Chimera marker file (.cmm) of the C-alpha trace (Angstrom):
<marker_set name="trace">
<marker id="1" x="100.306" y="60.809" z="32.633" r="1" g="1" b="0" radius="0.5"/>
<marker id="2" x="97.195" y="62.523" z="30.735" r="1" g="1" b="0" radius="0.5"/>
<marker id="3" x="97.662" y="61.017" z="26.804" r="1" g="1" b="0" radius="0.5"/>
<marker id="4" x="96.565" y="63.966" z="24.416" r="1" g="1" b="0" radius="0.5"/>
<marker id="5" x="94.022" y="63.436" z="22.334" r="1" g="1" b="0" radius="0.5"/>
<marker id="6" x="93.987" y="63.353" z="18.447" r="1" g="1" b="0" radius="0.5"/>
<marker id="7" x="93.044" y="66.567" z="16.575" r="1" g="1" b="0" radius="0.5"/>
<marker id="8" x="91.921" y="67.740" z="13.710" r="1" g="1" b="0" radius="0.5"/>
<marker id="9" x="91.040" y="70.632" z="11.423" r="1" g="1" b="0" radius="0.5"/>
<marker id="10" x="86.944" y="69.642" z="11.140" r="1" g="1" b="0" radius="0.5"/>
<marker id="11" x="86.332" y="67.027" z="13.881" r="1" g="1" b="0" radius="0.5"/>
<marker id="12" x="87.658" y="66.956" z="17.377" r="1" g="1" b="0" radius="0.5"/>
<marker id="13" x="86.963" y="64.047" z="19.196" r="1" g="1" b="0" radius="0.5"/>
<marker id="14" x="86.732" y="65.248" z="22.902" r="1" g="1" b="0" radius="0.5"/>
<marker id="15" x="86.148" y="62.040" z="24.485" r="1" g="1" b="0" radius="0.5"/>
<marker id="16" x="84.859" y="58.432" z="23.542" r="1" g="1" b="0" radius="0.5"/>
<marker id="17" x="80.924" y="58.972" z="23.713" r="1" g="1" b="0" radius="0.5"/>
<marker id="18" x="81.046" y="62.520" z="22.152" r="1" g="1" b="0" radius="0.5"/>
<marker id="19" x="82.533" y="63.881" z="18.765" r="1" g="1" b="0" radius="0.5"/>
<marker id="20" x="82.270" y="67.839" z="18.652" r="1" g="1" b="0" radius="0.5"/>
<marker id="21" x="81.505" y="68.900" z="14.569" r="1" g="1" b="0" radius="0.5"/>
<marker id="22" x="82.745" y="72.700" z="13.958" r="1" g="1" b="0" radius="0.5"/>
<marker id="23" x="82.014" y="73.304" z="10.518" r="1" g="1" b="0" radius="0.5"/>
<marker id="24" x="78.414" y="72.851" z="9.142" r="1" g="1" b="0" radius="0.5"/>
<marker id="25" x="77.282" y="70.148" z="7.373" r="1" g="1" b="0" radius="0.5"/>
<marker id="26" x="76.938" y="72.574" z="4.308" r="1" g="1" b="0" radius="0.5"/>
<marker id="27" x="80.241" y="73.796" z="4.879" r="1" g="1" b="0" radius="0.5"/>
<marker id="28" x="82.033" y="70.233" z="4.815" r="1" g="1" b="0" radius="0.5"/>
<marker id="29" x="80.055" y="69.379" z="1.427" r="1" g="1" b="0" radius="0.5"/>
<marker id="30" x="81.285" y="72.062" z="0.199" r="1" g="1" b="0" radius="0.5"/>
<marker id="31" x="85.077" y="71.949" z="1.371" r="1" g="1" b="0" radius="0.5"/>
<marker id="32" x="84.864" y="68.178" z="-0.143" r="1" g="1" b="0" radius="0.5"/>
<marker id="33" x="83.534" y="69.168" z="-3.772" r="1" g="1" b="0" radius="0.5"/>
<marker id="34" x="85.952" y="71.510" z="-4.257" r="1" g="1" b="0" radius="0.5"/>
<marker id="35" x="88.719" y="69.056" z="-3.105" r="1" g="1" b="0" radius="0.5"/>
<marker id="36" x="87.160" y="66.288" z="-5.329" r="1" g="1" b="0" radius="0.5"/>
<marker id="37" x="87.757" y="69.040" z="-8.118" r="1" g="1" b="0" radius="0.5"/>
<marker id="38" x="91.076" y="69.684" z="-7.229" r="1" g="1" b="0" radius="0.5"/>
<marker id="39" x="91.756" y="66.137" z="-7.004" r="1" g="1" b="0" radius="0.5"/>
<marker id="40" x="90.463" y="65.370" z="-10.941" r="1" g="1" b="0" radius="0.5"/>
<marker id="41" x="92.738" y="68.707" z="-11.956" r="1" g="1" b="0" radius="0.5"/>
<marker id="42" x="95.827" y="66.753" z="-10.548" r="1" g="1" b="0" radius="0.5"/>
<marker id="43" x="94.800" y="63.918" z="-12.411" r="1" g="1" b="0" radius="0.5"/>
<marker id="44" x="94.445" y="65.899" z="-15.294" r="1" g="1" b="0" radius="0.5"/>
<marker id="45" x="98.076" y="67.498" z="-14.627" r="1" g="1" b="0" radius="0.5"/>
<marker id="46" x="99.691" y="64.371" z="-14.553" r="1" g="1" b="0" radius="0.5"/>
<marker id="47" x="98.260" y="63.029" z="-17.389" r="1" g="1" b="0" radius="0.5"/>
<marker id="48" x="99.290" y="65.980" z="-19.162" r="1" g="1" b="0" radius="0.5"/>
<marker id="49" x="103.106" y="65.779" z="-18.171" r="1" g="1" b="0" radius="0.5"/>
<marker id="50" x="103.020" y="62.280" z="-19.048" r="1" g="1" b="0" radius="0.5"/>
<marker id="51" x="101.972" y="63.081" z="-22.698" r="1" g="1" b="0" radius="0.5"/>
<marker id="52" x="104.512" y="65.543" z="-22.722" r="1" g="1" b="0" radius="0.5"/>
<marker id="53" x="102.340" y="68.384" z="-22.835" r="1" g="1" b="0" radius="0.5"/>
<marker id="54" x="103.974" y="72.037" z="-23.503" r="1" g="1" b="0" radius="0.5"/>
<marker id="55" x="105.358" y="73.529" z="-20.166" r="1" g="1" b="0" radius="0.5"/>
<marker id="56" x="103.332" y="76.753" z="-20.513" r="1" g="1" b="0" radius="0.5"/>
<marker id="57" x="100.193" y="74.545" z="-20.728" r="1" g="1" b="0" radius="0.5"/>
<marker id="58" x="101.392" y="72.991" z="-17.386" r="1" g="1" b="0" radius="0.5"/>
<marker id="59" x="102.342" y="76.154" z="-15.484" r="1" g="1" b="0" radius="0.5"/>
<marker id="60" x="98.512" y="77.578" z="-16.764" r="1" g="1" b="0" radius="0.5"/>
<marker id="61" x="97.141" y="74.247" z="-14.785" r="1" g="1" b="0" radius="0.5"/>
<marker id="62" x="99.395" y="74.201" z="-12.333" r="1" g="1" b="0" radius="0.5"/>
<marker id="63" x="97.967" y="78.122" z="-11.671" r="1" g="1" b="0" radius="0.5"/>
<marker id="64" x="94.534" y="76.888" z="-11.746" r="1" g="1" b="0" radius="0.5"/>
<marker id="65" x="95.240" y="74.149" z="-9.045" r="1" g="1" b="0" radius="0.5"/>
<marker id="66" x="96.931" y="76.529" z="-6.835" r="1" g="1" b="0" radius="0.5"/>
<marker id="67" x="93.838" y="79.148" z="-7.023" r="1" g="1" b="0" radius="0.5"/>
<marker id="68" x="91.347" y="76.445" z="-6.103" r="1" g="1" b="0" radius="0.5"/>
<marker id="69" x="93.102" y="75.186" z="-3.572" r="1" g="1" b="0" radius="0.5"/>
<marker id="70" x="93.606" y="79.060" z="-2.016" r="1" g="1" b="0" radius="0.5"/>
<marker id="71" x="89.851" y="79.213" z="-2.187" r="1" g="1" b="0" radius="0.5"/>
<marker id="72" x="89.546" y="76.208" z="-0.176" r="1" g="1" b="0" radius="0.5"/>
<marker id="73" x="91.702" y="77.545" z="2.402" r="1" g="1" b="0" radius="0.5"/>
<marker id="74" x="89.358" y="80.805" z="2.236" r="1" g="1" b="0" radius="0.5"/>
<marker id="75" x="86.529" y="78.646" z="3.108" r="1" g="1" b="0" radius="0.5"/>
<marker id="76" x="87.783" y="76.502" z="5.603" r="1" g="1" b="0" radius="0.5"/>
<marker id="77" x="89.130" y="79.937" z="7.450" r="1" g="1" b="0" radius="0.5"/>
<marker id="78" x="85.682" y="81.068" z="6.836" r="1" g="1" b="0" radius="0.5"/>
<marker id="79" x="84.312" y="78.242" z="8.767" r="1" g="1" b="0" radius="0.5"/>
<marker id="80" x="86.365" y="78.410" z="11.564" r="1" g="1" b="0" radius="0.5"/>
<marker id="81" x="85.456" y="81.952" z="11.646" r="1" g="1" b="0" radius="0.5"/>
<marker id="82" x="82.090" y="81.616" z="12.221" r="1" g="1" b="0" radius="0.5"/>
<marker id="83" x="81.820" y="78.672" z="14.431" r="1" g="1" b="0" radius="0.5"/>
<marker id="84" x="84.943" y="78.631" z="16.065" r="1" g="1" b="0" radius="0.5"/>
<marker id="85" x="86.308" y="82.175" z="16.570" r="1" g="1" b="0" radius="0.5"/>
<marker id="86" x="82.683" y="83.492" z="16.678" r="1" g="1" b="0" radius="0.5"/>
<marker id="87" x="81.736" y="82.010" z="19.985" r="1" g="1" b="0" radius="0.5"/>
<marker id="88" x="84.859" y="84.100" z="21.673" r="1" g="1" b="0" radius="0.5"/>
<marker id="89" x="83.374" y="87.254" z="20.262" r="1" g="1" b="0" radius="0.5"/>
<marker id="90" x="80.094" y="88.649" z="21.856" r="1" g="1" b="0" radius="0.5"/>
<marker id="91" x="80.650" y="92.956" z="21.026" r="1" g="1" b="0" radius="0.5"/>
<marker id="92" x="79.462" y="94.208" z="17.567" r="1" g="1" b="0" radius="0.5"/>
<marker id="93" x="83.110" y="96.006" z="17.255" r="1" g="1" b="0" radius="0.5"/>
<marker id="94" x="84.597" y="92.437" z="17.676" r="1" g="1" b="0" radius="0.5"/>
<marker id="95" x="82.411" y="90.810" z="14.779" r="1" g="1" b="0" radius="0.5"/>
<marker id="96" x="83.262" y="93.630" z="12.603" r="1" g="1" b="0" radius="0.5"/>
<marker id="97" x="87.030" y="93.251" z="13.285" r="1" g="1" b="0" radius="0.5"/>
<marker id="98" x="86.292" y="89.462" z="12.270" r="1" g="1" b="0" radius="0.5"/>
<marker id="99" x="84.621" y="90.896" z="9.174" r="1" g="1" b="0" radius="0.5"/>
<marker id="100" x="87.144" y="92.711" z="8.080" r="1" g="1" b="0" radius="0.5"/>
<marker id="101" x="89.580" y="89.920" z="8.752" r="1" g="1" b="0" radius="0.5"/>
<marker id="102" x="87.981" y="87.343" z="6.231" r="1" g="1" b="0" radius="0.5"/>
<marker id="103" x="87.712" y="90.347" z="3.770" r="1" g="1" b="0" radius="0.5"/>
<marker id="104" x="91.759" y="90.502" z="4.021" r="1" g="1" b="0" radius="0.5"/>
<marker id="105" x="92.312" y="86.628" z="4.324" r="1" g="1" b="0" radius="0.5"/>
<marker id="106" x="90.228" y="86.360" z="0.879" r="1" g="1" b="0" radius="0.5"/>
<marker id="107" x="92.637" y="89.103" z="-0.640" r="1" g="1" b="0" radius="0.5"/>
<marker id="108" x="95.910" y="87.685" z="1.115" r="1" g="1" b="0" radius="0.5"/>
<marker id="109" x="95.352" y="83.939" z="-0.224" r="1" g="1" b="0" radius="0.5"/>
<marker id="110" x="94.121" y="85.270" z="-3.730" r="1" g="1" b="0" radius="0.5"/>
<marker id="111" x="97.359" y="86.863" z="-4.173" r="1" g="1" b="0" radius="0.5"/>
<marker id="112" x="99.724" y="83.915" z="-2.789" r="1" g="1" b="0" radius="0.5"/>
<link id1="1" id2="2" r="1" g="1" b="0" radius="0.2"/>
<link id1="2" id2="3" r="1" g="1" b="0" radius="0.2"/>
<link id1="3" id2="4" r="1" g="1" b="0" radius="0.2"/>
<link id1="4" id2="5" r="1" g="1" b="0" radius="0.2"/>
<link id1="5" id2="6" r="1" g="1" b="0" radius="0.2"/>
<link id1="6" id2="7" r="1" g="1" b="0" radius="0.2"/>
<link id1="7" id2="8" r="1" g="1" b="0" radius="0.2"/>
<link id1="8" id2="9" r="1" g="1" b="0" radius="0.2"/>
<link id1="9" id2="10" r="1" g="1" b="0" radius="0.2"/>
<link id1="10" id2="11" r="1" g="1" b="0" radius="0.2"/>
<link id1="11" id2="12" r="1" g="1" b="0" radius="0.2"/>
<link id1="12" id2="13" r="1" g="1" b="0" radius="0.2"/>
<link id1="13" id2="14" r="1" g="1" b="0" radius="0.2"/>
<link id1="14" id2="15" r="1" g="1" b="0" radius="0.2"/>
<link id1="15" id2="16" r="1" g="1" b="0" radius="0.2"/>
<link id1="16" id2="17" r="1" g="1" b="0" radius="0.2"/>
<link id1="17" id2="18" r="1" g="1" b="0" radius="0.2"/>
<link id1="18" id2="19" r="1" g="1" b="0" radius="0.2"/>
<link id1="19" id2="20" r="1" g="1" b="0" radius="0.2"/>
<link id1="20" id2="21" r="1" g="1" b="0" radius="0.2"/>
<link id1="21" id2="22" r="1" g="1" b="0" radius="0.2"/>
<link id1="22" id2="23" r="1" g="1" b="0" radius="0.2"/>
<link id1="23" id2="24" r="1" g="1" b="0" radius="0.2"/>
<link id1="24" id2="25" r="1" g="1" b="0" radius="0.2"/>
<link id1="25" id2="26" r="1" g="1" b="0" radius="0.2"/>
<link id1="26" id2="27" r="1" g="1" b="0" radius="0.2"/>
<link id1="27" id2="28" r="1" g="1" b="0" radius="0.2"/>
<link id1="28" id2="29" r="1" g="1" b="0" radius="0.2"/>
<link id1="29" id2="30" r="1" g="1" b="0" radius="0.2"/>
<link id1="30" id2="31" r="1" g="1" b="0" radius="0.2"/>
<link id1="31" id2="32" r="1" g="1" b="0" radius="0.2"/>
<link id1="32" id2="33" r="1" g="1" b="0" radius="0.2"/>
<link id1="33" id2="34" r="1" g="1" b="0" radius="0.2"/>
<link id1="34" id2="35" r="1" g="1" b="0" radius="0.2"/>
<link id1="35" id2="36" r="1" g="1" b="0" radius="0.2"/>
<link id1="36" id2="37" r="1" g="1" b="0" radius="0.2"/>
<link id1="37" id2="38" r="1" g="1" b="0" radius="0.2"/>
<link id1="38" id2="39" r="1" g="1" b="0" radius="0.2"/>
<link id1="39" id2="40" r="1" g="1" b="0" radius="0.2"/>
<link id1="40" id2="41" r="1" g="1" b="0" radius="0.2"/>
<link id1="41" id2="42" r="1" g="1" b="0" radius="0.2"/>
<link id1="42" id2="43" r="1" g="1" b="0" radius="0.2"/>
<link id1="43" id2="44" r="1" g="1" b="0" radius="0.2"/>
<link id1="44" id2="45" r="1" g="1" b="0" radius="0.2"/>
<link id1="45" id2="46" r="1" g="1" b="0" radius="0.2"/>
<link id1="46" id2="47" r="1" g="1" b="0" radius="0.2"/>
<link id1="47" id2="48" r="1" g="1" b="0" radius="0.2"/>
<link id1="48" id2="49" r="1" g="1" b="0" radius="0.2"/>
<link id1="49" id2="50" r="1" g="1" b="0" radius="0.2"/>
<link id1="50" id2="51" r="1" g="1" b="0" radius="0.2"/>
<link id1="51" id2="52" r="1" g="1" b="0" radius="0.2"/>
<link id1="52" id2="53" r="1" g="1" b="0" radius="0.2"/>
<link id1="53" id2="54" r="1" g="1" b="0" radius="0.2"/>
<link id1="54" id2="55" r="1" g="1" b="0" radius="0.2"/>
<link id1="55" id2="56" r="1" g="1" b="0" radius="0.2"/>
<link id1="56" id2="57" r="1" g="1" b="0" radius="0.2"/>
<link id1="57" id2="58" r="1" g="1" b="0" radius="0.2"/>
<link id1="58" id2="59" r="1" g="1" b="0" radius="0.2"/>
<link id1="59" id2="60" r="1" g="1" b="0" radius="0.2"/>
<link id1="60" id2="61" r="1" g="1" b="0" radius="0.2"/>
<link id1="61" id2="62" r="1" g="1" b="0" radius="0.2"/>
<link id1="62" id2="63" r="1" g="1" b="0" radius="0.2"/>
<link id1="63" id2="64" r="1" g="1" b="0" radius="0.2"/>
<link id1="64" id2="65" r="1" g="1" b="0" radius="0.2"/>
<link id1="65" id2="66" r="1" g="1" b="0" radius="0.2"/>
<link id1="66" id2="67" r="1" g="1" b="0" radius="0.2"/>
<link id1="67" id2="68" r="1" g="1" b="0" radius="0.2"/>
<link id1="68" id2="69" r="1" g="1" b="0" radius="0.2"/>
<link id1="69" id2="70" r="1" g="1" b="0" radius="0.2"/>
<link id1="70" id2="71" r="1" g="1" b="0" radius="0.2"/>
<link id1="71" id2="72" r="1" g="1" b="0" radius="0.2"/>
<link id1="72" id2="73" r="1" g="1" b="0" radius="0.2"/>
<link id1="73" id2="74" r="1" g="1" b="0" radius="0.2"/>
<link id1="74" id2="75" r="1" g="1" b="0" radius="0.2"/>
<link id1="75" id2="76" r="1" g="1" b="0" radius="0.2"/>
<link id1="76" id2="77" r="1" g="1" b="0" radius="0.2"/>
<link id1="77" id2="78" r="1" g="1" b="0" radius="0.2"/>
<link id1="78" id2="79" r="1" g="1" b="0" radius="0.2"/>
<link id1="79" id2="80" r="1" g="1" b="0" radius="0.2"/>
<link id1="80" id2="81" r="1" g="1" b="0" radius="0.2"/>
<link id1="81" id2="82" r="1" g="1" b="0" radius="0.2"/>
<link id1="82" id2="83" r="1" g="1" b="0" radius="0.2"/>
<link id1="83" id2="84" r="1" g="1" b="0" radius="0.2"/>
<link id1="84" id2="85" r="1" g="1" b="0" radius="0.2"/>
<link id1="85" id2="86" r="1" g="1" b="0" radius="0.2"/>
<link id1="86" id2="87" r="1" g="1" b="0" radius="0.2"/>
<link id1="87" id2="88" r="1" g="1" b="0" radius="0.2"/>
<link id1="88" id2="89" r="1" g="1" b="0" radius="0.2"/>
<link id1="89" id2="90" r="1" g="1" b="0" radius="0.2"/>
<link id1="90" id2="91" r="1" g="1" b="0" radius="0.2"/>
<link id1="91" id2="92" r="1" g="1" b="0" radius="0.2"/>
<link id1="92" id2="93" r="1" g="1" b="0" radius="0.2"/>
<link id1="93" id2="94" r="1" g="1" b="0" radius="0.2"/>
<link id1="94" id2="95" r="1" g="1" b="0" radius="0.2"/>
<link id1="95" id2="96" r="1" g="1" b="0" radius="0.2"/>
<link id1="96" id2="97" r="1" g="1" b="0" radius="0.2"/>
<link id1="97" id2="98" r="1" g="1" b="0" radius="0.2"/>
<link id1="98" id2="99" r="1" g="1" b="0" radius="0.2"/>
<link id1="99" id2="100" r="1" g="1" b="0" radius="0.2"/>
<link id1="100" id2="101" r="1" g="1" b="0" radius="0.2"/>
<link id1="101" id2="102" r="1" g="1" b="0" radius="0.2"/>
<link id1="102" id2="103" r="1" g="1" b="0" radius="0.2"/>
<link id1="103" id2="104" r="1" g="1" b="0" radius="0.2"/>
<link id1="104" id2="105" r="1" g="1" b="0" radius="0.2"/>
<link id1="105" id2="106" r="1" g="1" b="0" radius="0.2"/>
<link id1="106" id2="107" r="1" g="1" b="0" radius="0.2"/>
<link id1="107" id2="108" r="1" g="1" b="0" radius="0.2"/>
<link id1="108" id2="109" r="1" g="1" b="0" radius="0.2"/>
<link id1="109" id2="110" r="1" g="1" b="0" radius="0.2"/>
<link id1="110" id2="111" r="1" g="1" b="0" radius="0.2"/>
<link id1="111" id2="112" r="1" g="1" b="0" radius="0.2"/>
</marker_set>
């Protein structure tokens, strides 16, 4: 019986001695910075809630958090497309199609 190896979005352990990283160090750093900023923003919103800030202010701040999280999703998807999906596409038509997909994902997530 074969045991399934744990898998994450950023790192996949393929065996005990080898780890493959699919995001570049710069992409990983960028995502971490964005997530840390969101984390701080969430703490500020919790503090505002505890201090009984008005609902309009809270809603505006939560919309900003959602927008920032959408940008993290966009960046992660772009990294995935650039590193994993792009390897599977070798024709110029495939690359143009992926560029179009990245653009559409940005629009869709911006409006979600």
